[in-house]
N, C-alpha and C positions, 0 to 999 in steps of 0.2 A: 394536455399537460399544462400546468400553470406556468406562467411566464418565468418566475424565479427558478423553478426546477429545470425548465428548458435552457435558460442561460447557464445554469450549473453544468448540465450535461454537455452543452456546447463548449464551455471552458475546459472541462476535463478531457473532452475529445481532442481539443487543440493541444493541451499539455501532453497528452499521450502521444499524439502524432509527432510532436517536437522532441520527444524523449524516447523514441521507440526502442533503441538499443538498451538504454538503462532499464526501462520497464520490463523488457523481455528477460534480461538477466535477473532482475529482482523477482519476477513472477516464477521463474525457474527455481530460484532460491527458496521462495515461499512454499512452493510445492514440495520441495525436499524437506524443509523444516516441518511442514504439516505431516508428511509421511512419518517422519522420525518422532515427532513430539505430540501429534494430535491436533496442534493449533499453532498459530503464528500471529505476531503483532507487528505493527510498523517499527516498534523499538528493536525487535529481533533483526529486522531487515536493515535498519540503520547501522547496527553493529557490523553486519556482513558487508554492507556497502563501504563502510570505513575500512574494513580489512582488505577489500578488493580495490580500494582507492578509486571508487567511482562516486559521482555525485549527480543528482538531477539538476537541470537548469532552472527548475521552479519547485518551490516547496509542495505544491499540489500534486506533484508526481507520486508522493507516498500514497495518497488515496487512490490515485489512478491505477496503481499496481493491482488492486483488488477489483477493478472493473472487469470482471471476467466471470463467465458462468462456472468456472472451476472452483470458485470460493464462495462461502456463505458466512455471514456474520453470526457468531454464536454467543457473543457477550461483549462486555466492556471492561476496561481496566484503566488505571491512570498511567500515563506515560512516565517513564523514569529517565527519559532523555532531557537533560537540563534545558535545552533550547525550546522544548515543548511546554515548559512551565507547569508540568503536572496536569495537563489537560486530559480529558477522557478520550481514549482511542478504542477502536474495536478490536476484538479478538476474532480471528478468522480460522475456519476449518475447510477442508476440501468438501466440495459438494458432490459426494459420491452417489 
């Protein structure tokens, strides 16, 4: 594995370990939304997190939610969350 990719994986693993409860809740929510709608994005989860009054300790947690064999990337869209400044985010579906 290339050094940059290795560092990325190590960083995401640390973020995931330090936010295990948050990520667990958001993965469960992502699973439910995928079952109901066919797909989910980080933006959908941000709305749910706000409604549940939960926040990650690090912004990279949003990407770590989908570090699971249960999800597969199926496309891209632009974020509608103002703090994301319209950046490109992935669209996820369940990996059945």
